[in-house]
C-alpha positions in Angstrom: -29.9 50.5 43.0 -28.0 47.3 43.8 -30.8 45.2 42.1 -30.5 47.3 38.9 -26.7 46.8 38.8 -27.1 43.1 39.3 -29.6 42.9 36.5 -27.3 44.8 34.2 -24.4 42.5 35.0 -26.5 39.4 34.4 -27.7 40.8 31.1 -24.1 41.6 30.1 -23.0 38.1 31.0 -25.9 36.5 29.1 -25.2 38.7 26.1 -21.5 37.9 26.2 -22.1 34.2 26.4 -24.5 34.4 23.5 -22.0 36.4 21.5 -19.3 33.8 22.2 -21.6 30.9 21.3 -22.6 32.7 18.1 -19.0 33.4 17.1 -18.0 29.8 17.8 -20.9 28.6 15.7 -20.0 30.9 12.8 -16.3 29.8 13.0 -17.3 26.1 13.0 -19.6 26.7 10.0 -16.8 28.5 8.2 -14.4 25.7 9.0 -16.9 23.1 7.7 -17.4 24.9 4.4 -13.7 25.4 3.9 -13.1 21.7 4.7 -15.9 20.7 2.2 -14.4 22.9 -0.5 -10.9 21.4 0.1 -12.3 17.9 0.0 -14.2 18.5 -3.2 -11.1 19.9 -4.9 -9.1 16.7 -4.0 -11.9 14.4 -5.1 -12.2 16.3 -8.4 -8.5 16.2 -9.0 -8.5 12.4 -8.4 -11.5 12.0 -10.6 -9.8 13.9 -13.4 -6.9 11.4 -13.4 -9.0 8.3 -13.0 -11.3 9.2 -15.8 -8.6 10.3 -18.2 -5.9 7.6 -17.7 -6.0 4.1 -19.2 -3.6 1.5 -18.0 -1.3 -0.1 -20.5 -0.1 -3.1 -18.5 -1.2 -5.1 -15.5 0.5 -3.0 -12.8 -0.9 0.3 -14.2 -4.3 -1.2 -14.7 -4.4 -2.5 -11.1 -3.1 0.8 -9.7 -5.8 2.7 -11.6 -8.4 0.3 -10.4 -7.3 1.0 -6.8 -7.3 4.7 -7.5 -10.9 4.4 -8.9 -11.9 2.5 -5.7 -10.6 5.4 -3.6 -12.4 7.9 -5.8 -15.7 6.1 -5.3 -15.1 5.8 -1.6 -14.2 9.5 -1.4 -17.4 10.4 -3.2 -19.5 8.3 -0.8 -17.8 9.8 2.2 -18.3 13.3 0.7 -22.1 12.8 0.6 -22.1 11.8 4.3 -19.6 14.4 5.6 -21.2 16.6 8.2 -18.1 17.7 10.2 -14.7 19.2 9.3 -13.1 16.0 10.6 -15.2 13.9 8.2 -14.2 16.2 5.4 -10.6 15.7 6.2 -11.2 12.0 6.0 -12.6 12.5 2.5 -9.4 14.5 1.6 -7.3 11.6 3.0 -9.1 9.1 0.9 -8.7 11.1 -2.3 -5.1 11.8 -1.4 -4.5 8.0 -1.2 -6.0 7.6 -4.6 -3.6 10.1 -6.0 -0.7 7.9 -4.8 -2.1 5.1 -6.8 -2.4 7.4 -9.8 1.3 8.3 -9.4 2.1 4.6 -9.3 0.1 3.9 -12.5 1.8 6.8 -14.3 5.2 5.4 -13.2 4.3 1.9 -14.3 3.5 3.3 -17.8 6.7 5.3 -18.0 5.0 8.6 -17.6 6.0 11.5 -15.4 4.3 10.8 -12.1 3.6 14.4 -11.5 4.4 16.6 -8.4 5.5 15.0 -5.2 2.9 14.4 -2.5 3.3 15.1 1.2 3.6 11.8 3.2 0.6 9.7 4.3 0.3 9.0 8.1 2.9 6.4 9.1 4.4 6.3 5.6 7.8 7.6 6.6 8.0 5.2 9.5 6.9 2.2 7.4 9.6 2.8 4.8 9.7 1.3 1.4 10.6 -2.0 -0.3 14.3 -1.7 -1.3 15.0 -5.0 -3.0 13.2 -7.9 -4.8 12.1 -10.5 -2.3 10.4 -13.8 -2.8 9.2 -15.8 0.3 7.0 -18.7 1.1 4.9 -18.5 4.3 2.7 -21.4 5.4 2.9 -22.9 1.9 2.0 -19.7 0.1 4.4 -17.7 -2.1 4.7 -13.9 -1.8 6.8 -11.4 -3.7 7.8 -7.8 -3.1 9.7 -5.3 -5.2 10.5 -1.6 -5.4 9.4 -1.7 -9.1 6.2 -2.8 -10.9 6.1 -6.0 -12.9 3.7 -8.7 -14.0 5.0 -10.6 -10.9 4.3 -7.7 -8.6 1.3 -5.8 -10.0 -0.2 -4.6 -6.7 1.0 -1.3 -5.3 0.8 0.1 -1.8 1.9 3.6 -1.0 3.1 2.8 2.5 1.6 3.7 5.9 -0.5 2.3 8.7 -2.8 -0.6 8.3 -4.7 -1.6 11.4 -2.1 0.2 13.4 0.9 -1.5 11.8 3.4 -0.1 9.2 3.3 -1.6 5.8 6.2 -0.5 3.5 5.5 1.2 0.2 6.2 -1.0 -2.8 4.9 -3.4 -5.3 3.6 -6.8 -4.3 2.4 -10.1 -5.8 -1.0 -9.7 -4.0 -2.6 -7.2 -1.7 -2.0 -9.2 1.5 -2.7 -6.2 3.7 -6.3 -5.8 2.6 -7.9 -8.3 5.0 -6.4 -6.3 7.9 -7.5 -3.1 6.3 -11.1 -4.3 6.2 -11.1 -6.1 9.6 -9.1 -3.6 11.5 -6.8 -6.3 12.9 -4.0 -8.6 11.7 -4.2 -12.4 11.7 -1.7 -14.5 13.6 0.1 -15.6 10.4 1.1 -12.0 9.7 4.0 -12.1 12.1 5.6 -14.8 10.0 4.9 -13.0 6.8 6.4 -9.7 8.0 9.5 -11.5 9.4 10.0 -13.5 6.2 9.4 -10.7 3.7 11.1 -7.8 5.4 13.8 -9.2 7.7 17.2 -7.7 6.8 15.7 -5.4 4.2 17.0 -1.8 4.5 14.6 1.0 4.7 11.6 -0.8 6.2 10.2 -0.8 9.7 10.7 -4.6 10.0 14.3 -4.7 8.7 15.6 -6.2 12.0 12.8 -8.7 12.3 9.3 -8.8 13.7 10.2 -8.2 17.3 12.2 -5.0 16.7 9.6 -3.8 14.2 6.8 -4.3 16.7 8.7 -2.6 19.5 9.4 0.4 17.2 5.7 0.5 16.5 4.9 0.8 20.2 2.0 -1.6 20.4 0.9 -5.2 20.4 -0.1 -7.3 17.3 -3.7 -7.9 18.2 -4.8 -4.9 16.2 -6.1 -1.7 17.7 -8.1 -0.5 14.7 -5.2 1.6 13.5 -4.4 5.2 14.3 -3.9 7.1 11.1 -2.8 10.4 12.2 -5.1 10.6 15.2 -8.1 10.3 13.0 -7.5 13.5 11.1 -4.7 12.5 8.7 -2.0 13.9 10.8 -3.8 17.1 11.8 -4.8 19.5 9.1 -2.0 18.9 6.5 -0.2 22.0 7.6 -3.1 24.3 7.8 -5.4 22.4 5.5 -4.1 23.9 2.3 -1.3 21.4 1.3 1.0 24.2 0.5 -1.5 26.3 -1.3 -3.6 23.4 -2.5 -1.6 22.7 -5.6 1.3 20.7 -4.3 3.6 23.6 -4.3 2.9 24.7 -7.8 1.7 21.5 -9.4 -1.8 20.8 -10.2 -3.6 17.5 -10.3 -6.8 19.0 -11.8 -8.3 18.7 -15.2 -7.1 15.2 -15.8 -3.4 16.2 -16.3 -0.3 17.4 -14.7 0.2 20.6 -16.8 2.6 18.8 -19.2 
């Protein structure tokens, strides 16, 4: 009798374990499909804007070129996405592209469309609040809160190789080498101090040393930490407030104007 009871208990344990594994597998599969669908929607919305907008000046053309680059990158990531985390990375890439779209629309005097939730590190990085022209190691750099032929390169603000880069318009995309390499060069300390020292609303307003301390790390570059690898979690449940920016809609190449 004892043997029968033992067998029944073992069978129940095995069956329970199988059921739990099965449920977990189903839940993961459902999460992956939901993440893929969400990522595709963002990529399609970005694509609609990129394909239907034409820049009218240098800042808007450059911003749209950057948006198109993010669109192509998101499409490539989408093809390779096999996990929910990878799908969220696709969403983040498309999301960044929409920031460039907003910048292009602003440069052309158009309504930028609905507000976007912040990118990882964007709030901490702050934004350029005044025109600034500096020279670092014999090279001239400019920054401005507004687009112009002098500052045609936009950055939406956020972490680059683990360091905050303020949102704004710049004379050149000086952050891109760090974005590609995952680490900043030694000359970046001088650039940050010269360009942002004393500027209100940016992470380095009080100088490089205070900005670095606020960032909580060393300058050598740690590969960045954009929202712990998943764009700050799941964007509030993965639906961005219903998936339409709280009533707006980036789809179809327009903003419902």
